[in-house]
N, C-alpha and C positions, 0 to 999 in steps of 0.2 A: 826788608819785604821778601817773601816768601814767592815763589812763582804762580802760584794760585790768585794770591792778591794782584800780583801785575797783571796776570790776564783779565782779571774781573776788572780794573781800572782802564784797558787800553782794547776792550771789547771791539771796536772799530779795526782798529788794527790786526787783531788778531782774526776777522774775517776778511779782511783784504788778503791776508797771508791763507788763509785757507781756500780762497779762490785762485790766487797764484798757485798754490800748488795743486790744486786740480786741473789747472789749464796745463800746467807742466806734466801730470802724469798722463794725461790726454794725448799731448804730443809725442809722450815717451812708447804709451800704448800703440800710437798709430806708426810711429817709426820701427817699431817693433812687429809689427803685425804685416806691415808692406815692403818688409825687408826681402827682395826678390832681387831677380835680373835688372830691375830698375832701381836698384838702390844707386843713392847719390843723383837722382832725378827729382825734381821737384813735380810732385803729385798733383794733378789736377782731374783726373777722369778716374772712374771706377764701374766695376761692372753691375748690370743691373739685368733682370730677368725679366722677359715680356710676356706676362700671363696670358696673353689672349694666344700671341702665336707659337709662345714655349721655346722661346730662343734668347740666348744671352747677348745682351748690346752694350755698349759703350754709354757714360753719362756722366753730369760734373759730379766732383767729388765734393768740392768746397760750398761753403754756405747754402747748402741745401740739404735737407733730411727726405727720405723716401716716405710716401712712394711718390714716384714723377712721371710724367706722362708716356705712355710708352709708344712705340712705333706706331701701332696697329690701333691707336684710340683707346678708351676705358674697356673696363670689363665687367660685366654685371655680376653683382653678389643680393641675389634675391631681387628687389625691387629698386636696388640703388646701382648707380654707376659710378663706378670707383676707379682710379689712376692705375694703370696697370704695370706700372713699373718698379719692381720692389729691388733693393739692392741684392745682390748675390755674393755670398763670401766663397770664391773658388780657391780650394786648397790643393798643392799639389808637389808631389817628392821629386820632381824632374828638373826643379828650377826655373818655372814658371815660363818656360822659353816659347809655350804656345801661345797664339793670340786667341780666344776662345769667343769673340763676337760673332755672332751668328750662328753657334753651336745649340744642339738642343742638350738635353740633360743626359741623354744617350751619348752623344758624340763627345761631351766634355767627359763622360767616362772611361770612352774608348779611347779619350788621348793620355788616359792614365790620372786623370784629377778627378775632383769631386765637388759638386756641388754643396758645401756643407749646411747651409741654411740660406734662407732668405729674411730680409728685415725691411721694417717701415714702422712707422711712429704714428700714435691716434691723434686724431685730430686737435686736442686738446694739448698735445705737446708741440705740434707744429706751431699751434696759435703762440704757445710759449716761446719758442724758439725763434717767430718774427718779432718777438717781443724783446728778445735778447739780443738779437742783431742790431735792432734800433737802437737800445741802449748804448752800443757801442759809439755813438756819436754823440751823447750827451758827455758835458763839460765836466760833470760831477755825477758818474754814475752811481746809484744806491746799491754798495756790493750785498747788502743782505737781501734784496731782491733778487738779483744775479744768481746767489744761491740757491734762492726760493724757485728761479725759474727753472734750473738744471735739476733741481728734484723731482719737477713735473715731467723734464723732457726723458728725462731716464724712467719715470715711472709709466710713461707712454710708450717705451720701444716693446715693438712685438715681434715675435721670430716665426717662422712657417719652414716646414719643407718642400721641397718642390712638387707641386702637385702631379698626379699620375697621367693626367692628360692636359692638352692645354685647352684654353678658354674655361677654366676652372679657378673659382676662387680658392684660397687656402684654409684652412683652420689655423686659427693664431695662438699663440700662447704668450704670457707674459715672459720676458727676458731673464727676470730675475728668479722665475720659477724654476722646481725641479727639473720638467720638460725641458726648459729653455736650457737650463745648464746642460741636460743629457745630450742636445743638439751640438752645444759648442764642444763638449768632449769627444763625441763622435767624429766632429770635423776635424779635430786636431789629433786623431789618431795616430801614432807611431807611425813613422815611415817603417819600410823593410830594413834599413840600415839603423834604426833604433833613434834616427831625429825626428823633429818636428817637421812638419809639411809648412811651404812657404804659402802666404795669404797672397794670392795673383791679383796684379793690377793690370789694365789693359796698356796698349803703347801709349804712351803721355805726347 
């Protein structure tokens, strides 16, 4: 039996293997991106940016997708009120030794770091994530469904640059678009020593 025939006859196992590899890849990426002065520490907090006040704050990392509630309440986007806490990806060439909580964009930059971009997910992706979390309690989760859920989640990921002034809702772009890719490339521009900057996390 050739490999193609085996895969066709064992599609369920193939799907399970695909999901396992995806989870492993996400875990590896998280470990790589968060390598900093907190290496070896179990991460439970991440940096967020409060759109209302225009300052960085710390919030939960696990089992939650942004946006989250900001410390100063919701922000207006036209005639809608939205959660103001967007995940902030802060990059530093100095080893992430600074705690950036409470800092404005200008103060982060004065400390030698940069807020590369902000991240949030559309409501459809948030609903899919809730479904994914709930599925973990199933005795026999349907792996094909889980795979589809992750596709929806990734499709709902949005990125933005820090607004020029507090109280302003940012313009969003798809994470996989050319503009989103540009945000990521600019965020991890090489340090003066030729190394990549580190993605900083708040004290855990």
